[in-house]
C-alpha positions in Angstrom: -27.3 9.2 -9.3 -25.5 6.6 -6.1 -22.8 6.2 -8.8 -21.6 9.8 -8.2 -21.9 10.1 -4.9 -20.3 7.1 -4.1 -17.2 8.9 -6.6 -17.4 11.8 -4.8 -17.5 10.4 -1.5 -14.2 8.0 -2.2 -12.2 11.6 -3.3 -13.5 12.9 -0.4 -11.6 10.2 1.6 -8.6 10.7 -0.7 -8.8 14.5 0.3 -8.7 13.6 3.9 -5.3 11.3 3.1 -7.5 7.9 4.6 -5.9 5.4 2.1 -4.1 5.3 -1.2 -6.1 5.2 -4.5 -5.7 1.9 -4.7 -7.4 0.8 -1.1 -9.7 3.3 -1.2 -11.4 2.0 -4.3 -11.4 -1.6 -2.7 -13.8 -0.4 -0.2 -16.5 -0.3 -3.4 -19.2 -2.8 -3.7 -17.4 -5.1 -6.3 -20.8 -4.8 -8.9 -19.9 -0.6 -9.3 -16.6 -1.3 -8.4 -15.0 -0.8 -12.0 -17.4 1.4 -13.9 -17.1 3.9 -10.4 -13.0 3.0 -10.1 -12.3 4.6 -13.6 -14.4 7.6 -13.0 -12.3 8.4 -9.9 -8.9 7.7 -12.1 -10.1 10.1 -14.7 -11.4 13.0 -12.7 -8.2 12.7 -10.9 -6.3 13.0 -14.0 -8.1 15.9 -15.1 -9.0 17.6 -11.3 -6.4 20.5 -11.9 -8.5 21.3 -14.7 -11.8 20.9 -14.0 -11.3 23.0 -10.7 -10.4 25.9 -12.7 -13.5 25.4 -14.6 -16.1 25.0 -12.1 -14.6 28.2 -10.2 -14.3 30.4 -13.4 -17.8 29.5 -14.2 -18.7 29.8 -10.4 -20.7 27.0 -10.2 -20.6 26.0 -6.7 -21.9 29.6 -5.8 -24.4 29.7 -8.0 -26.2 26.3 -7.5 -26.1 25.6 -4.0 -27.5 22.4 -4.3 -24.4 20.9 -4.9 -22.6 20.7 -1.6 -19.9 18.8 -2.4 -16.7 20.1 -4.4 -16.4 16.3 -5.4 -19.6 15.6 -6.4 -19.6 18.6 -8.9 -16.1 17.2 -10.1 -17.5 13.9 -11.0 -20.4 15.5 -12.8 -18.5 18.1 -14.9 -16.1 15.4 -15.6 -18.5 13.1 -17.3 -20.5 16.6 -18.9 -17.2 17.8 -20.7 -15.3 14.6 -21.0 -17.3 11.7 -21.5 -21.0 10.9 -22.7 -22.4 13.6 -20.7 -23.8 13.2 -17.1 -25.0 9.2 -16.8 -28.0 9.8 -14.0 -31.7 10.3 -14.3 -32.8 14.0 -14.5 -32.6 15.1 -10.6 -32.2 17.7 -9.4 -28.5 17.9 -8.7 -27.9 17.0 -12.9 -30.4 19.7 -13.6 -28.3 21.9 -11.5 -25.2 21.7 -13.6 -27.1 21.5 -17.1 -28.4 24.9 -16.6 -24.6 26.3 -16.7 -23.8 23.6 -19.2 -22.9 26.8 -22.0 -21.0 28.6 -19.7 -19.1 25.4 -18.3 -17.8 24.3 -22.0 -16.7 27.6 -22.6 -15.0 27.9 -19.5 -13.5 24.4 -20.8 -12.8 26.2 -23.8 -10.7 29.2 -22.7 -8.4 26.7 -20.6 -7.2 25.1 -23.4 -6.4 28.3 -24.8 -5.0 29.5 -21.7 -2.8 26.2 -21.5 -2.2 25.8 -25.4 -3.8 22.5 -25.0 -4.1 21.1 -28.7 -6.7 18.2 -27.0 -8.4 17.4 -24.1 -5.4 14.7 -22.8 -2.9 17.7 -22.9 -4.9 19.1 -19.9 -4.8 15.9 -17.7 -1.7 15.3 -15.4 0.9 13.9 -16.6 2.3 10.6 -15.4 5.3 9.9 -12.9 8.3 9.3 -14.7 9.2 7.3 -12.3 6.0 4.4 -13.0 7.6 4.0 -16.1 10.6 1.9 -14.5 8.6 0.0 -12.2 7.7 -3.8 -14.0 3.9 -5.1 -12.9 4.8 -7.9 -10.2 2.4 -10.7 -10.0 2.7 -13.3 -7.2 1.8 -16.8 -8.0 -0.7 -17.9 -5.2 1.0 -21.2 -4.0 -1.9 -22.0 -2.7 -3.6 -22.9 -6.4 -0.7 -23.7 -8.4 3.2 -23.6 -8.7 5.3 -20.9 -10.0 6.2 -23.0 -13.0 2.4 -24.0 -13.7 1.9 -20.1 -13.7 5.3 -19.5 -16.2 4.0 -22.3 -18.4 0.6 -20.9 -18.2 1.7 -17.5 -19.3 4.1 -18.9 -21.6 0.8 -20.5 -23.5 -0.4 -16.9 -23.5 2.5 -15.6 -25.3 4.7 -14.6 -23.0 8.7 -15.7 -23.1 11.7 -15.1 -20.7 13.7 -12.4 -20.9 13.7 -8.2 -20.0 10.4 -7.2 -19.2 11.0 -3.3 -19.6 12.9 -4.1 -22.7 10.1 -6.1 -24.5 6.3 -6.0 -24.3 6.1 -10.4 -24.5 8.9 -10.2 -21.9 8.5 -11.6 -17.8 10.8 -13.1 -15.3 11.0 -14.6 -12.2 12.2 -12.4 -9.8 15.6 -12.7 -8.2 14.5 -11.8 -4.6 10.7 -13.3 -3.8 10.7 -17.0 -5.4 7.3 -16.7 -6.5 7.0 -13.6 -8.1 6.7 -13.0 -12.1 7.9 -10.1 -13.5 6.1 -8.4 -16.6 6.1 -4.9 -18.4 5.0 -2.2 -16.4 1.6 -1.6 -18.5 0.3 -5.1 -18.8 -3.2 -5.9 -17.3 -4.5 -9.0 -15.9 -8.2 -7.9 -14.7 -9.8 -10.1 -17.0 -7.2 -12.9 -17.0 -8.7 -16.0 -16.2 -6.3 -16.9 -13.6 -6.3 -13.4 -11.5 -10.1 -13.7 -11.3 -10.0 -17.6 -10.0 -7.2 -16.2 -7.2 -4.2 -17.9 -8.7 -2.2 -14.5 -8.8 -1.7 -11.9 -7.0 -1.5 -8.1 -8.2 1.3 -6.9 -6.0 4.4 -4.7 -6.0 7.4 -6.4 -5.3 8.2 -4.3 -2.2 5.1 -4.9 -0.7 6.3 -8.6 -0.6 9.1 -8.0 1.7 7.2 -8.0 5.2 5.4 -11.6 4.6 8.7 -13.3 3.1 10.6 -12.0 6.1 8.3 -13.2 8.9 7.9 -16.6 6.9 5.6 -17.5 9.8 6.8 -22.2 9.7 4.6 -24.0 7.7 3.3 -26.0 11.0 0.3 -26.8 12.7 1.5 -25.1 15.8 2.8 -22.0 14.3 0.3 -18.9 15.3 0.8 -15.6 13.9 -1.0 -12.0 13.2 -1.8 -10.1 10.7 -2.0 -6.7 12.6 -3.5 -4.4 9.8 -4.6 -6.5 7.4 -7.0 -4.9 4.7 -7.4 -5.6 1.6 -5.0 -8.4 2.4 -2.6 -9.0 0.0 0.3 -9.1 2.6 -2.3 -11.7 4.8 -2.7 -14.2 1.4 1.3 -14.1 1.5 1.5 -15.2 4.7 -1.1 -18.2 4.2 1.1 -19.4 1.1 4.7 -19.2 3.0 2.4 -20.9 5.6 1.5 -23.9 3.7 -2.2 -23.0 5.3 -1.2 -24.4 8.0 -1.1 -23.5 11.9 -3.9 -20.3 12.5 -3.4 -16.5 11.3 -5.3 -13.9 12.5 -6.5 -10.9 10.3 -7.2 -7.9 12.2 -9.2 -5.1 10.5 -11.1 -2.2 12.3 -12.5 -0.8 9.7 -16.2 -2.3 8.5 -15.9 -1.8 5.1 -12.2 -2.5 4.9 -12.7 -5.3 6.9 -15.8 -6.6 4.0 -12.8 -6.7 1.4 -10.7 -8.6 3.2 -12.7 -11.5 3.7 -13.9 -11.2 -0.2 -10.1 -11.2 -0.6 -9.3 -14.0 1.6 -12.2 -16.3 0.5 -10.9 -15.7 -3.3 -6.9 -16.7 -2.5 -7.9 -19.6 -0.5 -6.7 -18.9 3.0 -8.5 -21.5 4.7 -6.4 -21.1 7.7 -6.7 -17.4 8.4 -9.5 -15.7 11.0 -10.6 -12.3 10.0 -11.1 -10.3 13.0 -12.8 -7.0 12.8 -11.5 -5.5 15.5 -8.8 -2.4 16.4 -5.3 -4.3 17.2 -4.6 -2.1 20.0 -7.5 -2.8 21.9 -6.7 -7.1 21.7 -5.2 -7.9 25.0 -1.7 -9.5 24.5 -3.0 -11.5 27.5 -5.8 -13.3 26.3 -5.8 -16.9 26.0 -7.1 -16.8 22.4 -3.8 -14.8 21.3 -1.2 -15.8 24.0 0.2 -18.4 21.4 0.9 -15.7 19.0 4.9 -16.7 17.8 4.7 -14.1 14.9 2.9 -10.8 13.8 3.5 -9.1 10.9 3.1 -4.7 11.3 2.3 -2.6 8.3 0.5 0.2 10.0 -0.5 3.6 8.2 1.9 5.6 7.3 2.5 8.8 4.8 2.6 6.7 1.6 5.5 8.8 0.3 6.8 5.9 -1.3 4.2 5.1 -3.5 4.4 6.0 -6.8 2.6 3.5 -8.9 0.5 3.8 -11.7 -2.2 5.6 -9.4 -0.9 7.5 -6.6 1.3 10.5 -8.0 -2.0 11.4 -9.2 -2.8 12.6 -5.3 0.2 14.6 -5.6 -0.3 18.1 -4.7 1.6 21.6 -6.1 2.1 22.1 -1.9 3.8 18.9 -1.3 7.1 19.4 -0.2 9.9 16.8 0.3 9.4 16.5 3.9 5.5 16.0 3.9 3.4 17.6 6.5 5.8 18.0 9.7 2.8 17.6 12.4 0.9 14.7 10.2 4.5 12.3 9.8 4.7 12.9 13.9 1.6 12.1 14.4 1.7 8.9 12.4 5.1 8.0 13.9 3.6 8.0 17.3 1.0 5.7 16.1 3.3 3.1 14.5 5.6 3.4 17.6 2.4 1.9 19.3 1.4 -0.5 17.7 4.9 -2.1 17.6 5.5 -1.7 21.7 2.2 -3.3 21.6 3.1 -6.5 19.8 6.1 -6.5 22.1 3.8 -7.0 24.8 2.8 -10.8 23.2 4.5 -13.0 25.5 5.1 -15.7 22.9 6.0 -13.4 19.8 9.4 -14.4 19.0 9.7 -12.3 15.8 7.8 -9.1 14.6 8.3 -7.1 11.2 7.4 -3.7 11.0 7.3 -1.8 7.7 5.6 1.0 5.8 5.9 2.4 2.1 7.3 5.5 3.3 10.2 7.4 2.4 11.1 9.4 5.7 13.1 8.2 8.6 10.6 9.8 10.7 8.6 6.7 10.3 11.1 4.2 9.7 14.5 4.3 11.1 13.4 6.9 13.9 10.7 4.1 15.1 12.8 1.3 14.9 15.1 3.5 17.3 12.6 4.5 19.7 10.8 1.0 19.8 14.3 -0.3 21.0 14.7 2.2 23.5 11.5 1.0 24.8 10.6 -0.4 28.2 8.6 -2.9 26.3 11.8 -4.0 24.0 13.7 -4.2 27.2 11.4 -6.3 29.2 10.8 -8.9 26.3 14.6 -8.6 25.3 13.5 -7.4 21.9 16.3 -6.6 19.5 17.2 -6.2 15.4 17.1 -9.5 13.5 20.6 -9.5 11.6 20.7 -8.6 8.3 21.9 -12.4 7.5 17.7 -12.9 8.2 16.4 -9.9 6.8 17.2 -10.8 3.2 20.9 -10.3 2.8 20.9 -9.9 -0.7 19.1 -6.7 -1.2 22.0 -4.2 -1.0 20.3 -1.1 0.0 19.8 -1.2 3.7 18.8 1.6 6.5 20.2 4.9 6.8 22.7 4.5 10.1 22.4 8.7 10.8 18.9 8.5 11.5 19.5 5.2 14.0 20.5 6.4 17.1 20.5 2.5 18.5 20.6 -0.8 16.4 22.5 -1.8 13.0 20.8 0.1 10.5 22.0 -2.6 7.9 19.5 -5.4 9.8 16.6 -3.0 7.9 15.3 -2.8 4.0 15.2 0.2 2.0 13.7 0.6 -1.5 13.8 3.6 -3.3 11.1 4.6 -6.3 12.2 5.2 -9.3 15.9 3.5 -8.4 14.9 0.0 -7.3 12.2 -0.7 -9.7 9.7 -1.0 -7.2 8.1 1.4 -5.0 9.8 3.3 -1.5 9.3 0.8 1.3 11.5 0.4 4.9 11.1 -3.4 6.2 12.8 -4.0 9.9 12.4 -7.3 11.6 12.5 -7.5 15.8 13.5 -10.6 17.5 13.4 -11.6 20.9 16.6 -13.0 22.6 18.0 -14.1 26.0 18.9 -11.6 28.7 22.8 -13.2 28.1 22.6 -12.9 24.5 21.4 -9.1 24.5 23.8 -8.6 27.0 26.5 -9.3 24.4 25.0 -8.2 22.0 24.7 -4.7 23.6 28.3 -5.0 24.8 29.4 -5.7 21.0 27.1 -2.5 19.9 29.2 0.1 22.2 32.3 -1.7 21.3 31.0 -0.6 17.2 30.4 2.6 18.0 33.6 2.8 20.4 35.7 1.9 17.2 33.6 4.6 15.1 34.7 7.4 17.5 38.0 6.5 17.3 38.1 6.5 13.5 
């Protein structure tokens, strides 16, 4: 029965918007993860139908032993859509089975009502934008080269081509050198290279933050990944640093910290020190962290840009285009606090800020507020110019949402249009007082020129 309790707890966390499906599933014990995640995903696909069946049967009103609606969902899923409830004859299972006839009848009525000819017709349809996003695989250069990886997959039947046109094609990404592109439905879960940590399943846009930060591969480099779990960006930073220098990976949540440690070990990140501490509680003047020169900030966000193979299942009919305004402002306040804290590290020269959100409140607004802050003024932080922030990427920030700073210095990705999930990336760099005055004067001249036009 613990299997069902674990699945229900993950669904509770998803209801509370405490992470994406992928990140919350990653906190499950590895020995049960595959089985539990399959139940979670299938339950989410049929959540609307199963919820209606439970309501019409009045199961929760008549059986007080079942206190969790999400526990009822996973149990009813297996009762009606799988091989039955896979648990011993405990009181909760018996409470459900007492209503099996009524539940089955309500399920049949629902199929008639929705004109479903099969059970699969009741499943939530996939986000159409998902089909426009290839499967991205980052080569872990700690273990082998991209050329070796391409040869490995060629031996498995893949050939260079367009992954969106052929199920046997692969391509090398044009923006991230060590990123390979495969057809959307390609699975690597059972691939030896994945199991050995030689490849990392990571969306293209998610690779941008580490690539933009690119801490030098030098023994004197000291960097921080401020919110590291599950570890994809951390392992990318470690690979870019070629295992040299020191990389501190902070994660405050204990379970996610465990996931982070396993990921780093699997990926061979020998220069990383995982730290089970909230980044905001770290004293920038601590002698241990005083030498830090590069910081990656990818704080909690609304996740509004995620439309991958799983998270479309979390959307509800009550969601709107702008999201929950109060929640967005709360997230933005936290995000700004993270940026301002990072700016207080005395030796930091470069800070990359990113979100998987499409909302300007969490993106351009946070960046503008950070540039106007006392912390930025005291340390001399400005936005890195476009040529230092993946200049070949065409979609940039929204200038109308930037009160200060040049929005072209920021990267934006739009789901369904850029063959990736929605993302935002920008980079702060420390300038000398003289250079900052020159840039401020240049910005003022540009604004004056725009007003005249």
